[in-house]
C-alpha positions as CSV (number, residue, x, y, z in Angstrom):
1,M,-2.2,3.7,0.2
2,F,-3.0,0.1,0.6
3,K,-1.3,-1.0,-2.6
4,R,1.7,1.0,-1.4
5,L,1.5,-0.7,1.9
6,A,1.7,-4.1,0.3
7,A,4.3,-3.3,-2.0
8,V,6.3,-2.3,1.1
9,C,5.5,-5.4,3.1
10,L,5.9,-7.7,-0.4
11,A,9.5,-6.0,-0.8
12,G,10.6,-7.1,2.7
13,A,9.4,-10.4,2.9
14,M,11.2,-11.3,-0.6
15,L,14.2,-10.6,2.2
16,T,13.4,-12.9,4.8
17,G,14.3,-15.9,3.3
18,C,12.1,-18.4,5.0
19,T,11.5,-21.8,3.4
20,G,9.0,-24.3,3.7
21,L,6.2,-22.2,4.3
22,N,3.4,-20.6,1.5
23,I,3.2,-16.9,2.1
24,G,-0.2,-15.4,0.8
25,V,-1.8,-11.8,0.9
26,D,-2.6,-12.1,4.9
27,T,1.3,-13.3,5.4
28,L,2.5,-10.2,4.0
29,L,0.0,-8.1,5.5
30,A,1.0,-9.4,9.0
31,A,5.0,-9.1,9.0
32,P,5.9,-12.7,8.7
33,K,9.6,-12.7,9.4
34,L,10.2,-14.8,12.4
35,T,11.5,-14.9,15.3
36,E,13.9,-16.9,16.9
37,E,11.7,-18.7,19.2
38,Q,8.3,-18.9,16.0
39,S,11.6,-20.3,14.1
40,Q,11.7,-23.2,16.7
41,I,8.2,-23.5,17.2
42,H,7.8,-23.7,13.7
43,Q,10.4,-26.3,13.0
44,A,8.5,-28.1,15.9
45,L,5.6,-27.6,14.0
46,I,6.8,-28.8,10.6
47,N,8.3,-31.8,12.2
48,A,5.5,-33.3,13.7
49,V,2.7,-32.2,10.6
50,G,4.7,-31.2,7.7
51,N,5.9,-28.2,5.8
52,N,2.7,-28.4,2.9
53,L,1.4,-25.6,5.1
54,T,0.5,-21.9,5.5
55,L,-0.1,-20.3,8.5
56,K,-3.6,-18.3,9.5
57,Y,-3.5,-14.9,11.0
58,P,-6.0,-13.5,13.1
59,K,-7.8,-10.6,11.5
60,N,-8.7,-8.2,14.7
61,G,-8.0,-8.2,18.1
62,S,-4.9,-8.2,20.7
63,Y,-2.9,-11.4,18.8
64,R,-2.5,-10.8,15.4
65,S,0.3,-13.3,14.9
66,A,-0.4,-17.2,13.3
67,Y,2.4,-18.4,16.2
68,V,-0.1,-17.4,19.9
69,I,2.8,-17.5,22.9
70,A,1.6,-17.6,26.7
71,D,1.6,-19.3,29.7
72,I,-2.0,-21.0,29.4
73,D,-1.3,-23.6,32.0
74,D,0.1,-21.7,34.8
75,E,3.2,-23.2,35.1
76,P,6.8,-21.6,34.8
77,T,6.8,-21.8,30.9
78,D,5.3,-20.8,27.8
79,E,3.2,-22.7,25.5
80,A,2.2,-21.7,21.9
81,I,-0.9,-22.8,19.7
82,V,-0.4,-22.0,15.8
83,F,-3.0,-21.9,13.5
84,Y,-2.5,-23.3,9.9
85,E,-3.8,-24.9,6.9
86,Y,-2.2,-27.7,4.9
87,T,-1.4,-26.9,1.3
88,G,-0.2,-29.1,-2.5
89,A,-0.7,-33.0,-1.5
90,D,-2.0,-32.7,1.9
91,A,-4.7,-30.3,1.2
92,A,-7.0,-33.4,1.2
93,E,-7.3,-32.8,4.7
94,D,-9.1,-29.6,4.4
95,G,-9.9,-27.1,6.8
96,L,-8.2,-24.8,9.5
97,R,-5.7,-26.2,11.9
98,V,-5.0,-25.3,15.6
99,N,-1.6,-27.0,17.2
100,L,-0.7,-26.8,20.8
101,L,3.4,-27.1,21.2
102,D,5.3,-27.1,24.5
103,K,8.8,-27.3,25.9
104,D,10.3,-30.1,26.9
105,E,12.4,-31.0,29.9
106,D,15.6,-29.8,27.6
107,G,13.8,-26.9,26.6
108,K,12.6,-28.2,23.2
109,W,9.5,-27.1,21.6
110,Y,7.1,-30.5,20.5
111,S,3.7,-30.7,19.2
112,V,1.2,-31.7,21.6
113,K,-1.9,-32.0,19.8
114,E,-3.7,-30.7,16.8
115,I,-6.9,-29.8,16.3
116,A,-9.3,-28.7,13.3
117,G,-10.6,-25.2,13.6
118,A,-14.7,-24.3,13.7
119,G,-14.6,-21.8,10.3
120,T,-12.2,-21.0,7.6
121,E,-10.2,-17.7,9.0
122,V,-9.2,-17.0,12.2
123,D,-11.5,-13.6,13.7
124,K,-9.6,-13.1,16.8
125,V,-7.5,-14.7,19.8
126,I,-8.2,-14.1,23.5
127,L,-6.6,-14.9,26.6
128,T,-8.8,-15.1,30.0
129,R,-9.5,-16.2,33.0
130,M,-12.6,-17.9,33.1
131,G,-15.0,-20.8,35.0
132,A,-13.9,-22.8,37.6
133,G,-10.8,-22.4,39.2
134,N,-10.5,-18.8,37.1
135,R,-8.5,-21.0,34.8
136,M,-6.5,-19.5,32.0
137,N,-8.3,-20.3,29.1
138,V,-7.9,-19.8,25.1
139,L,-10.7,-18.1,23.5
140,V,-11.2,-18.2,19.3
141,G,-12.9,-16.9,17.4
142,Y,-13.6,-18.2,13.2
143,Q,-15.0,-16.5,10.5
144,T,-17.3,-18.8,8.6
145,L,-19.1,-18.7,5.4
146,S,-22.3,-18.5,6.7
147,G,-23.4,-15.1,7.1
148,D,-21.3,-12.5,9.8
149,E,-22.1,-14.5,13.0
150,K,-18.6,-16.2,14.3
151,A,-17.8,-19.2,16.0
152,L,-16.4,-19.3,19.3
153,E,-14.8,-22.1,20.7
154,I,-12.7,-22.3,23.9
155,Y,-9.9,-24.4,24.7
156,S,-8.0,-25.4,27.6
157,Y,-4.8,-26.8,28.5
158,R,-5.5,-29.6,30.6
159,N,-3.4,-32.8,31.7
160,D,-1.6,-32.4,28.9
161,D,-4.2,-31.7,26.5
162,L,-5.5,-29.1,25.0
163,V,-9.4,-29.7,25.2
164,R,-12.3,-28.3,24.5
165,V,-14.6,-26.7,26.8
166,G,-17.3,-24.7,25.7
167,T,-18.5,-23.1,22.7
168,S,-21.0,-20.2,21.8
169,S,-21.4,-18.0,18.2
170,Y,-21.4,-13.6,17.8
171,S,-20.9,-10.9,15.5
172,V,-18.1,-8.7,18.2
173,L,-17.1,-10.4,20.8
174,E,-14.7,-8.2,22.9
175,P,-13.0,-8.0,26.6
176,L,-12.3,-5.1,28.7
177,D,-13.3,-4.2,32.4
178,I,-16.4,-3.1,31.4
179,N,-17.6,-3.1,35.3
180,G,-14.5,-1.5,37.1
181,D,-14.0,-4.6,39.0
182,G,-10.3,-4.7,38.2
183,S,-10.6,-7.6,35.9
184,N,-12.0,-8.2,32.6
185,E,-14.9,-9.3,31.4
186,L,-16.2,-10.4,27.9
187,V,-18.6,-8.4,26.3
188,A,-20.7,-10.4,23.6
189,I,-22.9,-9.4,20.7
190,R,-25.2,-11.7,19.3
191,K,-27.9,-12.3,16.4
192,I,-31.3,-13.7,17.9
193,T,-33.8,-14.8,15.3
194,N,-37.3,-14.9,16.4
195,S,-38.7,-18.9,15.2
196,E,-42.0,-17.6,14.5
197,T,-41.8,-14.2,12.6
198,G,-38.1,-14.9,11.4
199,Q,-37.2,-11.2,12.4
200,V,-33.8,-10.6,13.4
201,T,-32.9,-8.4,16.4
202,S,-29.5,-8.5,18.6
203,K,-28.5,-8.2,22.2
204,A,-25.0,-7.5,24.1
205,S,-24.5,-9.8,27.1
206,L,-21.8,-10.4,29.5
207,L,-20.1,-13.4,28.3
208,E,-19.2,-16.1,31.0
209,M,-18.5,-20.2,31.9
210,N,-19.7,-22.1,34.6
211,S,-18.6,-25.5,35.1
212,D,-17.5,-25.9,31.8
213,E,-20.7,-24.2,30.3
214,V,-21.0,-20.8,28.1
215,S,-24.1,-18.3,29.2
216,L,-24.8,-14.7,28.9
217,S,-26.1,-12.6,31.3
218,Q,-27.0,-8.7,31.8
219,S,-28.3,-8.2,28.3
220,T,-29.1,-5.2,26.6
221,D,-30.6,-4.6,23.3
222,M,-29.3,-3.5,20.3
223,C,-30.6,-1.2,17.3
224,E,-32.9,-2.7,14.9
225,N,-32.9,-2.4,11.7
226,I,-29.1,-3.7,11.1
227,V,-27.7,-5.8,8.7
228,S,-24.2,-6.2,10.0
229,Y,-21.4,-4.9,12.6
230,A,-18.7,-3.6,10.3
231,K,-16.1,-3.1,13.1
232,A,-15.8,-2.5,17.2
233,R,-13.4,-1.1,19.7
234,S,-13.2,-0.7,23.2
235,G,-12.4,2.6,24.9
236,R,-13.3,5.4,27.2
237,L,-16.0,7.6,27.2
238,A,-15.6,11.2,28.6
239,D,-16.2,10.7,32.3
240,G,-13.5,7.5,32.0
241,R,-16.0,5.0,32.0
242,R,-15.0,2.1,29.8
243,A,-17.7,0.8,26.9
244,I,-17.4,-0.6,23.4
245,F,-18.1,1.3,20.4
246,V,-19.6,-0.4,17.8
247,D,-20.4,0.6,14.3
248,A,-23.0,-1.2,12.2
249,V,-24.4,-0.9,9.3
250,N,-27.9,-0.3,8.7
251,S,-30.4,-1.4,5.8
252,D,-29.5,1.8,3.3
253,G,-25.8,0.7,3.7
254,M,-25.0,3.6,6.0
255,L,-22.9,3.5,9.0
256,H,-24.1,4.5,12.9
257,T,-22.6,4.0,15.9
258,E,-24.0,1.8,19.3
259,I,-22.0,1.6,22.7
260,V,-22.6,-0.6,25.0
261,Y,-21.4,0.3,28.6
262,Y,-22.0,-0.7,32.2
263,R,-24.5,1.6,34.4
264,Y,-27.0,1.3,37.2
265,S,-25.4,-2.4,37.9
266,A,-26.0,-3.6,34.7
267,L,-24.8,-3.2,30.2
268,Q,-26.9,-0.4,28.3
269,N,-26.8,1.0,24.9
270,P,-27.8,4.6,24.7
271,M,-28.0,4.4,20.9
272,Q,-31.0,2.1,21.9
273,L,-32.7,4.0,24.5
274,R,-33.1,7.4,22.5
275,S,-32.5,6.3,18.7
276,E,-34.9,8.9,17.5
277,K,-32.8,11.4,19.2
278,L,-29.0,9.8,18.6
279,L,-28.9,7.8,15.4
280,P,-30.0,11.0,13.5
281,L,-26.7,12.6,14.7
282,C,-24.2,10.0,14.5
283,T,-25.1,8.5,11.3
284,R,-23.3,8.7,8.2
285,Q,-21.3,7.0,4.6
286,P,-19.5,3.7,5.2
287,G,-15.8,4.3,6.4
288,Y,-15.7,6.8,8.7
289,Y,-15.4,4.7,11.7
290,S,-15.0,5.5,15.1
291,A,-11.4,6.1,16.6
292,D,-9.8,7.7,19.0
293,V,-8.3,10.1,17.2
294,D,-6.2,12.3,19.8
295,G,-4.4,9.5,21.6
296,D,-6.1,10.0,25.0
297,G,-8.4,6.7,25.2
298,V,-11.6,8.3,24.7
299,I,-13.2,7.0,21.4
300,E,-14.9,9.8,19.2
301,I,-17.9,9.3,16.9
302,P,-17.7,10.6,12.7
303,M,-20.3,12.6,11.8
304,T,-20.2,14.3,8.0
305,T,-21.2,16.8,6.1
306,P,-20.7,18.3,3.3
307,M,-17.6,21.3,2.8
308,L,-18.3,24.4,2.2
309,G,-18.9,25.0,-1.7
310,Y,-20.3,21.4,-2.0
311,E,-23.8,21.7,-0.4
312,N,-25.7,21.8,-3.8
313,A,-22.7,22.0,-6.3
314,I,-22.7,19.9,-8.7
315,T,-19.2,18.3,-10.2
316,E,-17.6,15.8,-11.5
317,E,-15.5,15.1,-8.4
318,E,-17.0,13.2,-5.4
319,P,-18.3,15.9,-2.9
320,M,-15.7,16.6,-0.2
321,L,-16.9,16.0,3.6
322,L,-16.4,18.1,6.4
323,T,-16.2,15.3,9.6
324,T,-17.0,16.8,12.8
325,W,-16.1,14.0,15.6
326,K,-18.7,13.5,19.0
327,Q,-17.7,12.2,22.1
328,Y,-20.9,10.6,24.2
329,K,-21.7,12.5,27.6
330,D,-23.6,11.4,29.8
331,F,-27.1,11.6,29.7
332,Y,-28.2,11.3,26.0
333,E,-25.5,14.1,24.4
334,L,-23.2,13.8,21.7
335,E,-20.5,16.9,22.2
336,D,-18.7,18.4,19.0
337,K,-14.5,18.0,19.6
338,Y,-13.1,18.8,16.6
339,S,-14.0,19.4,12.7
340,G,-12.1,19.5,9.8
341,Y,-10.8,17.1,6.5
342,Y,-10.4,13.3,7.2
343,A,-8.6,11.5,4.7
344,V,-10.2,7.7,5.2
345,S,-8.0,6.5,2.7
346,D,-4.7,8.2,3.9
347,G,-6.0,7.5,7.2
348,Y,-5.2,11.3,8.5
349,A,-6.9,14.1,9.8
350,M,-6.8,17.8,9.5
351,M,-8.9,19.4,12.5
352,F,-9.3,23.1,11.6
353,P,-8.5,25.4,14.0
354,S,-11.5,28.0,15.2
355,R,-10.6,31.0,12.8
356,W,-10.5,28.5,9.8
357,A,-14.3,27.5,10.9
358,D,-16.3,28.6,8.0
359,Q,-13.3,30.2,5.9
360,V,-11.7,27.3,4.5
361,T,-12.5,24.0,2.0
362,V,-10.9,21.4,0.4
363,K,-10.2,20.4,-3.5
364,K,-8.0,17.0,-4.2
365,D,-5.5,17.7,-6.7
366,S,-6.5,15.3,-9.7
367,S,-2.7,15.3,-10.8
368,T,-1.3,14.3,-7.5
369,G,-4.3,13.3,-5.4
370,E,-3.2,15.9,-2.4
371,A,-5.7,17.2,-0.3
372,V,-5.5,21.2,-1.0
373,F,-6.7,23.5,1.4
374,Y,-8.2,27.0,-0.2
375,K,-9.6,30.0,1.2
376,Y,-13.3,30.2,0.5
377,G,-14.9,32.8,-1.3
378,G,-18.5,31.8,-2.4
379,D,-18.0,28.8,-4.6
380,I,-15.6,25.9,-5.7
381,N,-13.2,27.6,-8.6
382,A,-9.5,27.8,-9.6
383,E,-9.9,31.8,-8.3
384,M,-9.2,30.4,-4.7
385,T,-6.3,31.4,-2.7
386,E,-4.6,28.3,-1.9
387,L,-3.4,27.7,2.4
388,M,-1.7,24.3,2.1
389,R,-1.5,20.7,0.7
390,I,-0.9,17.7,2.1
391,A,0.6,14.6,0.6
392,V,1.5,11.1,1.9
393,A,4.2,9.5,0.4
394,A,6.8,6.0,1.2
395,K,9.6,7.4,3.2
396,Q,12.4,6.4,0.4
397,Q,9.8,8.8,-1.6
398,S,9.7,11.8,0.6
399,Q,12.8,13.6,-0.4
400,A,11.8,14.5,-3.8
401,Y,8.8,16.3,-1.7
402,T,11.6,18.2,0.3
403,Y,13.3,19.4,-2.2
404,D,9.8,21.0,-3.3
405,G,9.5,22.7,-1.0
406,Y,7.3,20.3,1.6
407,E,8.2,19.4,5.4
408,V,7.5,16.0,7.6
409,I,4.6,16.7,9.7
410,T,4.5,13.2,11.2
411,S,5.3,9.4,10.4
412,M,3.6,6.1,10.7
413,G,5.8,2.9,9.6
414,Q,6.4,3.5,6.0
415,L,5.1,6.4,5.6
416,D,5.7,10.5,5.5
417,Y,3.3,12.6,6.0
418,L,4.0,16.2,4.4
419,V,2.8,19.6,4.2
420,K,3.2,22.5,1.7
421,L,2.5,26.1,2.6
422,P,2.5,29.2,0.5
423,T,5.9,31.1,1.1
424,N,3.9,34.4,1.0
425,K,2.4,34.5,4.0
426,R,0.2,37.6,3.9
427,E,-2.8,35.7,3.9
428,S,-3.7,35.6,7.6
429,L,-5.9,32.5,7.1
430,I,-1.8,30.6,6.1
431,L,-0.9,28.3,9.5
432,T,2.0,27.8,11.0
433,I,3.8,24.5,10.8
434,D,3.5,24.6,15.0
435,E,-0.4,25.3,14.3
436,V,-0.3,22.1,11.1
437,V,1.2,19.9,13.4
438,N,-0.8,20.1,16.2
439,N,-4.4,19.8,14.0
440,F,-2.7,16.9,12.3
441,Y,-3.4,13.4,13.4
442,V,-2.6,10.0,12.4
443,I,-5.5,7.6,12.8
444,E,-5.0,4.4,13.0
445,G,-7.9,1.8,11.5
């Protein structure tokens, strides 16, 4: 799927005609075609620092452009912050750069200040009000070369100057209204090393700023035996409360999910409080990340077991997995919500309707890569009855599939998701097209 998306992005980039800008893979994946305002900002940047530069795009968070445009000084016009690094003859000034630009009285962009970033890549950018006077601050998380702990720098635009007003570090940093008071808090998960024993533990805390000093409060422990945090996302619990869902990698290379939410006027992590009960229910293979499967804002946690016929089978193919998506319920319960086939690399899930339970299994078509769904008769063999097959294709290729009896069930970006149902509908397990559509979900990474 990555190769298909990259090819589409590359074709688009070749049509944009950008000049004076080195475009790499990061740029291709972040849609480098500039808006008119971005073009004006970029020209002002070139006027100030030259054109031997490569834009740097944040890897995570809400702001994914190298150009962050917002009102950060509470004046009528917006400012812009641009991330880049020098190339060519200017590469001697190595390292990531941050440039603040503003508009003059004539509405033209100009560079106010350039400063050095604190890492090699931009992890995420957060704009939030915090500290004395509820001032708007720009938080930039930087990836560094040393481990997965990231460097955090907090900037403020004061008296026509971009000022670094605070620093910290984090493994996970998410803004959300976790306590329901109407404004966002910042939840930071940080690793802590015991200076005497060398043992590494992690805590989730509220990150605050008072008088330009960064502080952490209301901490709760994270689970032990963690190597890294692979992904984090904010969303809701089934009861409506806001929470952060953190997919952690343990020392065995397996994933599990931890949940940080606010209860009894404090942060809590139920997975750590009841780890013996809950961790076995949400530990699974790498790549199976928590997600809002159906778009209702509630995050589901996947758990995998072998598909029918693969429990003890020895095959040349990788065993197919049944994925059950669970929701956290209060009082330390995980409740099943959906169950079905999750095509991780193609980004979709086909949930099994109730009449498919203990009746259906899945094989990959080795020649096409399609997922093929079969009526299970006791073992995996070529005689199983085919119930349907799902294909993922670039939009320009979809017509060839529809000529062959496939139907487009949904689209995402430049990809179409198609299903082919048997023409002989005498088998009761064959779904209608409406049933397929109602049970099919594209899962964004």
